[in-house]
N, C-alpha and C positions, 0 to 999 in steps of 0.2 A: 329692215326699214323701207320704206316706200323711198323709191326715186326722187318725191318731193320734199322729204325731208332730209336729204343725205347735207344736200349744201348748208343748210341753216344747223344742223347739227354741228358737222363738220367745221363750221367757223366756229358755232360757238365754243366749242371745245377745244378747239385749238386758242383761242383767247384765251382762256382761263389756264390752258396749259403756259402761255406763254407771259401771262401777270404774275403767275406761282413763278414762274422762271425768274424775271425781273424781281420779286418780292425777294427772293433766295439773294441774287446779287445786291440788292439796294442794302438788306439786314446786314451779309457780310462787310457794305464797306460803309454802313454805318462807324465811324470814328469815336465819339462821345456818351453813344447809348453804353446803359447798363448791360453787365452780359446775361444775366437773366432774362432781362425784356427782348433781347436780342437772342437765345435760344428759344423762346415763347415763339418768338415769327419764323425763327426756323422751322421749326415744328409743322407749325402752321400751313405755310405755303409747302414745303416737302410733302405733307398727306395730302394735302387738295390737291397739289399737282398730279403726283404717281397717280392719285382718286381719279381724275378727270384722264390722264393717259390710260389705263387699264377700263375707263370707259367707253373711250371711241375704237381701243383693240376690241371691246365688247359687241360695241355696236356694229362695225365695220367686219367683224370676224364671219365666218363661212361654217369656221367649225362650231356645231355643239358643245363638245368640250372647254375650247378654248373659248365661247362665250361665256360658258358657265364660270370656268375658276376668273375668266376676269372680272365679269360683276361681282362675282365675292369678295374678290380682291378692293375692287372700288366702293362695296356697300359698307367693307372692313373700315377704308380707311377712313371712310367721308365721317364716318360715325364714330372713329377714335376721335378727330379734333375737336370731340366735345367736351372732351376730358382734361385735357389742357387748358383747354377756352373758360371753364369753370375753375383748375385753379390759377389759370392766370388773373382772374376778376378777384377772386380771393386775396391772391398776393398783390394786387394792385391796392386793395382796399386794406392792407398789414395786416390780414390774417393767417394765422399757421395754416396752411389748406391741408397738408397730410393728414390732421387728425381732426378734419372740419368736417360735422355731419354733409353738407352739400356732396363734398368732394367723393367720400364713400359711397354717397346714394348715387352719386354716379358714375362711379366703377362698379359696382352692381345694377346697375342699368345695364350700362356697355357688355357686361357678362353677359347679363341675358341676351342682348342684341346678336352676341358673338356665338350662342349656344342654338340659337335661333338659326343662323345663319347655319352653322355646320348640319343641323337637322335638315337645312332646307336640301342640303345638298344629296341628303340621302333619299328623299322622299318625295312627295309632291302634294303635301299638304297646303305647301305658302307660295311658292313658284318652281316651272321647272322648264324645261329646254324640252323639245322633240328633237330625233333624229336628224330632221330636215333643218334643224337650227330655225324651229319657232320656239317664241318664249309666250307661255302661259301663266296664270295667276291660279293658284289655288284657294280650294274653299277657306282657309284660315291665312289668307296674307295681309289683312287687315291688323294679323296679331304682330306680324313685322312691324309693321307701323308705329304701336304700340310705344316701345321703348323709346323709336325717336319723339313723338308727342310728349312723353313724358321729359324728357330728356331737353327739351326745349321748356318747360314748362317751371324747371326745374334753375334753366337758368335766369327764365323772369324774375322768379321769387328770389333767387340768389342778390340777382344786381338791385331788386326793392328794397331790399332786407340791409343791403351794403349801398345802399345809394350815397348817404350823407357820409359816407368812408374816400368817398370816387370823387376827384375832379370832373365839372361839368363835361368837360371836351370825354373822359372816358366813359360816365355814363352814357356820351350819346355815340359813342364808338364801337360800345358793347350790347347796346340796344340796335344800333344799325346792324350789326353782328347777327341778331337774334329777328330782327325783321326783313330783311331782303331774303335769305334764305326761305324764310314763311311766304313772303310771297310769291318769289319764283315758284315755290311747291303747288300752289292755288293755281300759278299759272300752267307749270305743266300738268295739272288735274284736267283743265278748260281743254288746253291743245296739247292732247294725250298725244306722247312720241316726241314732244321737243324738248329737247334735257337742257332745263335752266338752272333746276337746283344749284351743279357745280360750278357753275357759271358764276350765280349767285353770293357763294358761297367764299369764294374766291375774290371777286368784287367786295365783298362784307369787310374780307382779313385785311387786303389792300387799302382799303378804306380808315380801317383801324391803323394800319400801318402809318398812313397818311397824320393820321389826328397824335398818334404816337411822336411824331418827328415833330409836330407843330408843339407839343408839349415840351418835349426836349432841349427844342430852340427857346421857350419860352423862360423854363427854367435857367438856363445856361444864360441868356440875358440878365436876370432876377439874380442870379448868381454874382455877375458880372456887375450888377449895379449896390448889390450889399457888401461885396469883396471895397468898393469904390466907396461907400460909403464908411464899411468898418475902418480903410487905410484912416479917411479925413479925421476918424473919432480918435482914434490913436494918436494922429499926430496931433490933437488937440491935447492930448495931454502933458502936462508938462512936469520935467523934474524937478523936485521941491529945492527952491531957490538956497532953504539954508541947508537941506542937505551937500551940494555942492560947494557953500562957504564955509561948512562945517569940515569936508574934506580938505578942500583944500588947505583951513589953518591948522587940520591936524598934519598937514605935511609941513606945512612955513616949521613947526615948531618941532620936529621930528629931526630934521634937517642936521640942526649942531646936536642934538641926542644921537642919535642913531641914523648915520646917511642910509647906512644900507638899506635900513626897514624904510625911511623914506622910500627909498626908489623903487622897493617893492611895491607900498602900497599906492605908489604911483603908476606905477604899469598896471596892479590889479585896477586901476580908476578908468585910466585910459582904456583895458578891457571892458570896463562897465560902459560908458561911453559909444563906446564902438558896437557894442550887440546892443546897446539902446540905440543908435539908428538904424543900425541893420534889419533892427526888428520892428521898426517903422515902416521900413522901403517893404520887406516882406512881403510878396502878395499870397503865399501859401504856408501850408507846414514847413516846419525847418527837423535836421535831424533834433532829439532828447541832449546830443555830445553838447552840441552849440546853446540851447538853454541851460545846460545844467554848469557848464563855462561861464554865463552871462549870471547867474545865481551864484557861482562860486567866489567871483569878482567883487560881486556886492557885496558879500559875505566877508570877503577878507578887509575889506575896506570898513564895513561895521566894527568889525573884528577889533581893529584897530582904534576905532575911534573910542568903543565901546572896549576897553580891554577889561579881563578879568569879569565879565557882566554878560558875555555871551560867546555861547559853546554849540560847536557844529557839528554833527555827524552825518557822515554819506556812506548807506550801503545800496548803492548801484551797481550789482551784478550786471544786469541785465537793461541795455542801451540801444538797442537794433531797432529803434520806434520811432516814429515821429510826430510831432505836437505842434500845435498853433505856437506863433512864437509870443512873447510875454504872457506865459502861462505858470509856471513855475515861481521866476524871478516876484512875481505883484504878491504871492502868497506869501514870501518868505517876507518879505518886506514889511506886508501888515503885521504880521508877526512880530517881527525888531519895532517897530515903529510903536505898539501897543506893548510890547513886552517887556521892553530894556529899560529900568530906571533904576537911579539910585535906593532908590524908596522899596524895591523888589528883589527877590531873589535872582540868580543870576539866570538867564534865560537861557533854554537848552532846546535846540533844533534837530531833530533829524530828516533826513530825507532817504525814503528807500523805495528801490523800484524792485517786484516781483510779476515773472509771467506767471498768468495762469492758462487754463487750459482756450480761452476763447480770446484773449487779448494780453493788456498787463497794466501791472497797479501800480499807480504812482500813492505814498504815503508819506504827507507831510505832517508830523507832531511837534507840538511845543509844550510846554511847561508854563506858560501864559496865564492869565490872569482870563483867559476865556476870550471866545470871537467877538470882535468889536464891530459893527457895522463901518463900512467900510468909508473913508473921510474921502470925499471930491477933490481934497488936498492933495492925500497922497498918489503919488503917481503910479498907471498903471495897474490901479487895483480893484476895477467896477467889476466886483464878482460877475453882477448882470452879463457883462461885455466879454469877461473874461469863460462863463457859461456856455454864452451865444454862440463864440468861436468852437468852442472845443465842440458844440453838439455839431454845427455845419461844417464845420473844415474836417473831421475826424468823427464824428457820430460816437462822440465819448460822453460821460457824464462826469457830475461831481457831488459828490458828498461832504458836508461838514457836522460834526460831531463835536462840541463845544460844552464846556461846563466850566468848573472854579479851578480846578485842577489843569486845565490845557484846553487846545484844541488839536482836533487830528482831523485833517482836509486827504479827502481819497479822490482821486482820478481814475476814472477808468477807459482805457482806450480801446476797442475792439480791433482784433485783426483777424482776416481771413486768410485761409490758406490759402 
């Protein structure tokens, strides 16, 4: 390296290493970030930081062997970044990246580049160092650049194909990462000897991190707004006046006939009301046991009101999970409202939980006359409301199978190890 380039290259590499360090620290300190996103950015910054450090040692080394080893390390690490980059792009686009053709092609290109680097260490056909520590390019040096060029082209094609699955800010972030190193490469060709590629790649990843933080902030704001709207929508829902009146009248007539039973109904009704008010104020998911208690209290009251017309079976061995409040009880209430009648057969409801490999399944069955569209007058039974809260708060799903013989409602809540 000439004395003229010593200070610029030293400054450029030092800035790249410093940015990588701050990128690692910032990524670790992010509290609300998804673990997968944090893992990717840690990989990016660690690889680029170590690559810049190895390049700095290479450029200022006096030993030909040390220069060759550190150049190998720097080239390998900088090329490795392209593999997690394309998998992260696919992840953001909602694709299964492990089996995606783009990711597999990236692995193949990286393997080719790695083999070329290995060959380079034992031949002079691509590049080599003389015993006096002078760097020279061999006749096949452009061959080493081919996998890198194909890497960049692959990322551009992947970004173009998956553009609709990415947010606008994500598209800009990935495009920036592809363009800045390319511009730095062109500048480095024009101004031979100035080390700009590692600096440009680190700057691009840091910009990606900034975009990611802004995206996370906007998501948090949207989530808070959605929760506020959700709470408002839940509060708008009113308990059926006739349900309250009928329950109170049932207690009134039970007192002279069976005081002990009247006490139990009063206790169950109080539990139902308390859980109902608690659910309105709950900002997040609640333990399943809490929702089950709410459902039991409601059904206990209804079983007294509809004696010999309503029967319930609970099979819930697995309860160690959370779900949005007012999820099970509204579905059960809808079954009771539309399935209990003197003109119909007694209604049988079963509630079952089962642990699966990747989550928990809740199955609610009844032998009523089939699913009836939820009525606005029925409390807390807006199916759309339940579906949206289940999806947003725990990434759950709901399916309904209805026929003349009854209705089966299945809820699935994924659980991560």
